[in-house]
N, C-alpha and C positions, 0 to 999 in steps of 0.2 A: 526411594521410588515416583516415576517420571505419572503423576495427572493428567496435565496438561503437555499443549503438544500447540507450539505459536509462527507460524510461515507468512513471513510476504512474497507476494503473487508475483506481480517483472520482477521480470533477473534471476529468482528464485523458486519459486513453483515453476510459474510458467515457465511451458518449450522453447525454443528459439523460436518459435512461430505464436507464438501470447498464446497456444493456448496450454488449458489443463493436459491432463491422460487421464480422463473418465474414468475410465474402467479401472485404473492402476488406484486412482484415490478412491474410491467404493468399493475396492475390497483390502484399503484402509483402512476408511470409516467403519465395518466389517468387524477388522479385527481388533479397532480402538474404540466401540463400543463393548464390543464382549469385555474387554477389559473398564471396565468405567472410566478410559479418558477421553479425555479432551479433545479436543480441536479448530481452533481458533486461526481461522483466515488472518490477518492486519495488516489492511493493506494504505494506500493512498489513493486506491479507486475510491469512486464511489457505487453506491447499495444497484445503480441497473449496470456496472458493468459488469459488480461480482452473477447479475444473475441472469448474462448473456453468458457468461465463462462455463460456470455449476449448470445451468442446466436446475433439472428437479432438488440435483445436488445441494443444491440453496439450504436445504430442509436439518439438516444432516448437518450444518453446522454453527458458528456463532462466526459472526465476522465486525472484525473493530476497522471502521470503515471512515475515509478519508485521515485517513495517520492519526485518530481515537477520538475525530471528534462524534462522533454517531456509531453504539448499539446495534445490534441486527441478533433478535438467535427466532429458530424458528423461521425466516424470517420482516419482519415483526421489529419494530423499532423501541428498544429499553430504556437505552437517555440517548440526551447530544449536546450537547457545548457549540455556544453558535457567539459571532464575534457581535463587541456594544454595534452599532448604527457609526459611532465616531471614528469605529476604526478602517469597520468599511470602507468611512469621504478618506481618509486621509488617510489609505494607499492607494485610493483611484486617483486624491489626489498628486500622488507623488509619482505617477506613473502617465501620467498626463501624455498624450499624446508621443509614447513611445505602448501603447496599447496592441497597436501592430508585431512593428516590430519584438520587441517580445514575447510575440503568442500567452498574452493575460490569458487569464480565465481561469474563472470565477465561479465556484462551487459553492451551488444554497440548496435548500429542501426544493422547491420548486425546479431544478434545473442546473447545467453546466452554459452562460454567458460567456460569448468572447462578441471583439471588436466588426464590424464583417468590413470583409478584407479577409482577413488573420484565414493562412495558411499557417498548418503543424512540418512545417520541413524537417524540423531533425523526426519527430516522431515517424514519418512517415520511408525515413532510414530505413528502422525495426522493426516494422508495424507489419504484420498480414494486410494487405491488399481489402480485401473482408472486413476486417478489423477496423482499418483506417476508414473506409466505408459509413461500416457503424460506427464511430468517433463523431462522424460527421452532424452525421441523423439524430446525435444526441445531440449538437451543444449547439445554442438559442443564437446567432447570430440576430450581433442590434446595431443601429449605428448608432450611439452612445452609450456606456457599462458607469448606468446610472444608480448610488443605492437605491433609489426607490423600485428598485425593477426586481428587485431579491425577494426569498419569503426565508430567512434568518442563511448567513450566510457558512459555513464550515466551515472554506478554507480557500486558495487562490495559490495558482500554479502558474510558473513560467516558464517558457521553453528557450533558453538563451543561448546555448548551446557547448562543450565541453571547453572550449578556452575561453570562456564567459565568464561560469559559473561563478569561479572562485570571487569575482572584483564584484561581478555584486550579488554577489552574498551579503560583503560584503561591510558595502556599498549598504543597502536593504536593514542589516543588525545596526551602520550607523545614523543610517536614521531612526528607528524607533525602540532601538533602548531598547529592553523589555517589556517592551510590546508585543511585540512576533518574534516567529525563529525564522529563519531560514536553512531551512537541509533542501541536501539532494536529491531528488530519486528516480534517478538514472537516465541514461541517456539523453546526461544536455542539461535536463528539464528538476526543477526547482517546486517546494513547495512552503509558501510563507503559512502560517500555525499561526493559533497564536499561543504562546510564551505558557509552558508545562502541558500545556494540552500537543500530545503526543498517542504513537505504539501502544506503548510503557504504559503510560497514564494509562488507558483503554482499559490494557489487559492488567494493570493493579483492578479497577474496578470489577472483574471477572475473579477476582483472587479473593477478593474480600466479599463479596457472594459466596465465588465457592469454596469458601475458606482453605486455603492455598497457598500459599508459602514457594519463594525465588528455588529450595531444591529443586521442589516437584515441577519444575518447567524449563522445558523445552523448546530453543524458539532458534529461526532460520527468519539468518538475514543477507543483501545486497552492497545495502546504498546506506549513504546516510544519516534519510530517515528511520532506516532500525537500530539505531548508536542506542538506544537511550532504550531499547526491548532487553537488546542480547548483551548489556549492563549486565541487567534485572535479574537476567534468570541462570542460576545456575550452569544449564546443558546452552549454555550458545556453541552455535555454530556460521560461521558463513562458508558462503558458495564458491567457488573457486576461483569465478568472475568477480567476488565483490571486491569492491573498491578497497585499496590499500589502506583508511582509516577504519572497515570493517574488523577488515581482519583486524585489525589492532586490537581489537579491547575482544572477537570474537575466543571462547576460551577453544572450541577444536573446531577445524575444518575440514566439510564437506563437498565430493564432487561440486563439478558445476550442472547447473540448470540445465548444461547439453543435453548432463548425460541425466539427467534425470536425480536428483542429490539430494535433495528433501526424502525423494522415498526411500534410494536405500538406506538412505539414516534409518530414517525408523520399523527399513526393513526386519534389518539386519534386527534393532532391539528388540523387531516385534517375536523373530525367529521364524519369520515368513521364508515359503521359497520365493527366488529370485524371481520377475516378476517379466525379463528373457523365457524363464523354461517356463514357468505358465504360459504365456504367452503363445510357446511351441507346441502344449499340448494341446490348443484347443484347430 
């Protein structure tokens, strides 16, 4: 019996506009609550974007953000794992002079930092204008990225484009060995994570707390940073738009994020009336 459902956000739960279908999600949460099934969002994003996307529903879900580095329940942080200063300085030194071209973002507890002049060209291809505007407003543009600016680093991100993704990932792994993991996060983006800290790690902390095992977990994803989570869950789904490497590890295939695939699978599991029929009655 399923007791925990975990899903990625971008390219998985979010639609093609990068938005959450809040009425549909609220109905789902109501039924999951009735059955005692926990709903977890596991994302590479930070808490501020989750609050923006989920609105009042943010307190009704458990959040594994920054690819496992922080966990929130009832919109309060219950666990955090942060980079050592030495690693922060080493990575900044490695990307010195490339911060703008590689669109380097440092995600810390006190905000997201980028070098002045950075333009998120790849992101602008798939996000809606209002989402892009909110992204730029959240970022702190600084003359130089230095370790002194950051209060506890959670992860770093790059936007290098699909054509350079594999090459840059390999170069980073060679440079930092077992200190870092470079994983794709969709749309030509890449997350740099502490080795061993990923969505599955965060999910495992919750499973231990709630005394659950993998046979009771259903999970959904689309990108490289979802692979460990899908490998761990006994009931794993790649959405139809997922990367091939993700489809290879998932046990099942769900409809695409554009079709509301995550909702469809869960609604079918719960035996709910299809959402299109519900909407048609309103």
